[in-house]
C-alpha positions as CSV (number, residue, x, y, z in Angstrom):
1,X,0.0,-0.1,-0.3
2,X,2.8,2.3,1.4
3,X,5.8,2.1,-1.2
4,X,9.1,4.2,-0.3
5,X,9.2,7.6,-2.3
6,X,12.7,9.4,-3.6
7,X,13.2,13.1,-4.1
8,X,14.1,13.6,-7.3
9,X,13.1,17.8,-7.6
10,X,13.8,20.2,-4.7
11,X,14.2,23.6,-5.3
12,X,12.5,27.6,-4.6
13,X,11.4,27.2,-8.8
14,X,7.6,27.0,-9.6
15,X,8.2,26.9,-13.4
16,X,10.5,24.0,-13.9
17,X,7.7,22.1,-11.0
18,X,5.5,22.2,-13.8
19,X,7.3,21.3,-16.6
20,X,8.2,18.6,-14.7
21,X,5.1,17.4,-13.4
22,X,3.5,17.9,-17.0
23,X,6.4,16.3,-18.3
24,X,6.0,12.6,-15.9
25,X,2.2,12.9,-16.3
26,X,2.6,12.5,-20.1
27,X,5.6,10.3,-20.0
28,X,2.6,8.3,-18.6
29,X,4.6,7.7,-15.1
30,X,1.5,7.3,-12.6
31,X,2.0,7.8,-8.7
32,X,4.3,10.7,-8.4
33,X,3.9,13.2,-5.7
34,X,4.3,16.8,-6.9
35,X,3.9,19.6,-3.5
36,X,5.5,22.7,-2.2
37,X,5.1,24.4,1.2
38,X,6.0,27.8,2.7
39,X,10.4,27.2,3.9
40,X,10.3,30.9,5.1
41,X,8.7,32.0,8.3
42,X,6.9,35.3,8.8
43,X,8.4,37.6,11.2
44,X,5.7,39.5,13.0
45,X,5.4,43.3,12.3
46,X,5.5,45.7,14.5
47,X,1.0,46.1,14.2
48,X,1.2,42.6,14.7
49,X,-0.1,42.0,10.8
50,X,2.4,39.5,10.0
51,X,3.1,40.7,7.0
52,X,6.1,40.0,5.2
53,X,8.6,42.9,4.2
54,X,9.7,41.5,1.3
55,X,6.5,41.2,-0.6
56,X,6.6,45.2,-0.9
57,X,9.1,45.7,-3.1
58,X,9.0,47.3,-6.9
59,X,8.9,43.2,-7.8
60,X,6.0,42.6,-6.4
61,X,5.3,39.4,-4.1
62,X,8.0,37.5,-3.9
63,X,7.4,33.4,-4.1
64,X,8.5,32.0,-1.0
65,X,7.9,28.5,-2.3
66,X,9.7,25.4,-2.0
67,X,8.9,22.7,-5.0
68,X,9.4,19.1,-3.9
69,X,8.9,16.1,-6.8
70,X,8.9,12.4,-5.2
71,X,8.6,9.5,-7.6
72,X,8.3,5.4,-6.2
73,X,11.9,4.1,-6.1
74,X,11.3,1.9,-8.7
75,X,10.5,4.8,-10.8
76,X,13.6,6.5,-10.3
77,X,14.9,5.2,-13.7
78,X,11.8,6.0,-16.1
79,X,11.4,9.2,-14.3
80,X,15.4,9.9,-15.7
81,X,14.8,9.0,-18.8
82,X,11.4,11.1,-19.1
83,X,13.1,14.1,-18.3
84,X,15.9,13.3,-20.3
85,X,13.9,13.0,-23.0
86,X,12.3,15.9,-22.6
87,X,15.9,17.9,-21.3
88,X,14.1,18.9,-18.7
89,X,16.8,19.0,-15.9
90,X,15.9,18.0,-11.8
91,X,17.9,19.5,-9.2
92,X,17.9,19.5,-5.6
93,X,18.9,22.3,-3.7
94,X,20.1,21.0,-0.2
95,X,20.8,23.9,1.4
96,X,17.4,25.8,0.8
97,X,17.3,25.5,5.2
98,X,20.6,26.1,5.4
99,X,20.5,29.7,7.2
100,X,21.6,33.1,5.2
101,X,24.4,33.4,7.9
102,X,25.8,30.3,7.1
103,X,25.4,29.9,4.0
104,X,28.0,32.7,3.1
105,X,31.1,32.0,5.2
106,X,33.5,35.0,5.5
107,X,37.5,34.6,7.2
108,X,37.3,36.3,10.9
109,X,39.2,39.3,11.2
């Protein structure tokens, strides 16, 4: 009933996530899971409205979602073949949950 799944895509890129979902469906792969979740926590504003100040820049609201696609373990090779035929590269960004202060390492002087 429950099968172990392998993550083949995890990144903050909705456009590629949508392309991968479509390619897998068109390629006949069933039983894969596509999901997304909010990675960033919203800091409480002074007025308690919990508005994210990054959403009010000149470029409008920022997409803070992390997009994930998981396939059954026995379908990993088939998924790779489908993506290869469609020219899509599936990536897993391991640094998504790393604190921004830890991503850039500078020597302490």
